[in-house]
C-alpha positions in Angstrom: 11.6 -51.2 -1.4 8.7 -49.3 -3.0 5.9 -51.3 -4.5 6.3 -49.6 -7.9 9.1 -47.9 -9.7 10.0 -44.4 -8.6 11.2 -41.6 -10.8 13.5 -39.0 -9.3 15.0 -36.1 -11.2 17.6 -33.5 -10.5 17.3 -29.9 -11.8 19.1 -26.6 -11.5 21.1 -24.0 -13.4 24.4 -24.7 -15.0 27.2 -26.0 -12.7 25.0 -25.9 -9.5 26.2 -29.3 -8.3 23.2 -31.4 -9.3 25.2 -34.0 -11.2 27.5 -34.6 -8.3 24.6 -34.9 -5.9 22.7 -37.2 -8.2 25.7 -39.6 -8.4 26.1 -39.5 -4.6 22.4 -40.5 -4.2 22.9 -43.2 -6.8 25.7 -44.7 -4.7 23.7 -44.4 -1.6 20.7 -46.2 -3.0 22.9 -49.0 -4.5 24.6 -49.4 -1.1 21.2 -50.0 0.3 20.6 -52.8 -2.2 17.9 -51.0 -4.1 17.5 -51.5 -7.9 18.5 -48.1 -9.3 19.2 -46.7 -12.7 21.1 -43.4 -13.3 21.1 -41.4 -16.5 21.4 -37.9 -17.8 19.5 -35.7 -20.2 20.0 -35.2 -23.0 21.5 -38.6 -23.3 21.0 -42.1 -21.9 20.8 -44.0 -25.2 23.1 -44.1 -28.3 20.7 -41.9 -30.3 20.1 -39.5 -27.4 23.9 -39.1 -26.9 24.3 -38.2 -30.5 21.6 -35.6 -30.2 23.3 -34.2 -27.1 26.5 -33.6 -29.1 24.5 -31.6 -31.6 22.8 -29.5 -28.9 25.9 -28.7 -26.9 28.4 -28.2 -29.7 29.6 -24.6 -30.1 29.8 -25.3 -33.9 26.0 -25.3 -34.0 25.5 -21.7 -33.1 23.0 -21.3 -35.9 20.6 -23.8 -34.3 17.2 -22.1 -34.0 15.1 -22.1 -30.8 12.5 -24.3 -32.4 15.1 -26.8 -33.7 16.6 -26.8 -30.2 13.3 -27.6 -28.6 12.5 -30.4 -31.1 15.9 -32.0 -30.5 15.5 -32.0 -26.7 12.1 -33.6 -27.1 13.5 -36.2 -29.6 16.3 -37.2 -27.2 13.7 -37.4 -24.3 11.3 -39.5 -26.3 14.1 -42.0 -27.1 15.3 -42.4 -23.5 11.8 -42.6 -22.1 10.9 -45.5 -24.4 14.2 -47.3 -24.3 15.3 -46.8 -20.6 13.0 -45.0 -18.3 9.6 -46.6 -19.0 11.0 -50.2 -19.0 12.9 -49.5 -15.7 9.8 -48.2 -14.0 7.8 -51.2 -15.2 10.4 -53.4 -13.5 9.9 -51.5 -10.3 13.3 -49.8 -10.4 14.2 -46.4 -9.1 15.2 -44.1 -11.9 17.5 -41.1 -11.2 17.7 -38.6 -14.1 20.0 -35.6 -14.3 17.5 -33.2 -15.9 14.1 -33.9 -17.5 11.1 -32.0 -18.8 11.5 -29.2 -16.3 14.8 -28.2 -17.9 13.1 -27.7 -21.3 10.3 -25.6 -19.7 12.9 -23.3 -18.1 15.7 -23.3 -20.7 13.6 -23.1 -23.8 10.5 -21.6 -22.3 11.6 -19.0 -19.7 15.0 -18.7 -21.2 14.3 -18.5 -25.0 10.7 -17.3 -24.8 9.0 -20.4 -26.4 5.4 -20.8 -25.3 5.4 -22.8 -22.2 2.0 -24.4 -22.8 3.3 -25.7 -26.1 6.4 -27.1 -24.4 4.2 -28.9 -21.9 1.9 -30.4 -24.6 5.0 -31.6 -26.5 6.4 -32.9 -23.3 3.4 -35.1 -22.5 3.7 -36.6 -26.0 7.5 -37.1 -25.8 7.3 -38.7 -22.3 4.1 -40.7 -22.8 2.8 -38.9 -19.7 5.6 -40.1 -17.4 6.4 -37.5 -14.8 8.8 -37.5 -11.8 7.6 -38.5 -8.4 10.2 -36.2 -6.8 12.4 -33.4 -8.3 15.4 -32.1 -6.4 16.0 -28.5 -7.4 19.5 -27.4 -6.4 19.8 -23.7 -5.4 23.2 -22.0 -5.5 24.4 -18.4 -6.2 24.1 -18.0 -10.0 27.3 -16.0 -10.7 29.4 -18.3 -8.5 28.0 -21.4 -10.2 28.7 -20.0 -13.7 32.2 -19.0 -12.6 33.0 -22.7 -11.9 32.5 -23.6 -15.6 35.9 -22.3 -16.6 37.0 -21.3 -20.1 35.7 -24.3 -22.0 31.9 -23.8 -22.3 29.3 -25.6 -24.4 26.7 -23.8 -26.5 24.2 -23.4 -23.7 26.8 -22.3 -21.1 28.0 -19.5 -23.4 24.6 -17.7 -23.2 24.3 -14.4 -21.4 24.0 -14.0 -17.6 20.5 -12.5 -18.3 19.5 -15.8 -20.0 20.7 -17.9 -17.1 18.9 -15.6 -14.7 15.7 -16.2 -16.6 16.3 -19.9 -16.3 16.8 -19.8 -12.6 13.7 -17.6 -12.1 11.7 -20.2 -14.2 12.8 -23.0 -11.9 11.6 -21.2 -8.8 8.3 -20.4 -10.5 7.8 -24.1 -11.2 8.7 -25.0 -7.6 6.1 -22.6 -6.2 3.5 -24.1 -8.5 4.4 -27.7 -7.6 5.8 -27.8 -4.0 4.7 -31.3 -3.5 7.0 -32.6 -6.2 9.8 -30.1 -6.5 11.9 -29.7 -3.4 14.4 -26.8 -3.3 17.7 -27.8 -1.7 20.1 -25.0 -1.0 23.7 -26.0 -1.8 25.8 -26.1 1.3 29.6 -25.7 1.3 29.9 -29.3 2.4 28.5 -31.5 -0.2 27.7 -34.1 2.4 25.3 -31.7 4.1 23.5 -31.1 0.9 23.3 -34.9 0.2 21.9 -35.4 3.7 19.0 -33.1 2.9 18.4 -34.8 -0.4 18.5 -38.3 1.2 15.9 -37.1 3.7 13.5 -36.2 0.8 14.2 -39.5 -0.9 13.8 -41.6 2.2 10.4 -40.1 2.9 9.4 -40.9 -0.7 10.6 -44.5 -0.3 8.6 -45.0 2.9 5.4 -43.9 1.0 6.2 -46.5 -1.6 
């Protein structure tokens, strides 16, 4: 058990398998008897889940890029204060399906909002809390998007070019922060992918 709480996030483009892999890791850590919390972004609190519905609903197609950014940050500020920060203080392991990196790539690289501005807002919204480890799932973009099916949310409906900018943004972040962001290529067998992820997590746990 680490001497302090650990914060591990999962990132990647739409339908890349990160949610499945995050849940598998959650089950693995619980089986080991470790105190672990799992949540998703946007979401994780009653207020944040309401914001999630606004952000993903196709009915809100008129939502501006600036409004979208503020809503993601508002949801994040809520879940950090109510869930993430308290769990870390209690020395728990927090697994989060998306975090600030998602906003940098989706609203920054994807929509063209100034990345430095997003990062400054992010520091305020998170209280300076940052992941100890980020697992970035890498899968063929077109194949991943094809898995979504006919029912798509507001973000999933965006163009292939938009989603390509998002993926490019992720890899730029990974090149800049290789110590934190670990790229994991999605294997056909999800157990193989999970084994690689557990390797990264086990090394982090040993460091404490």
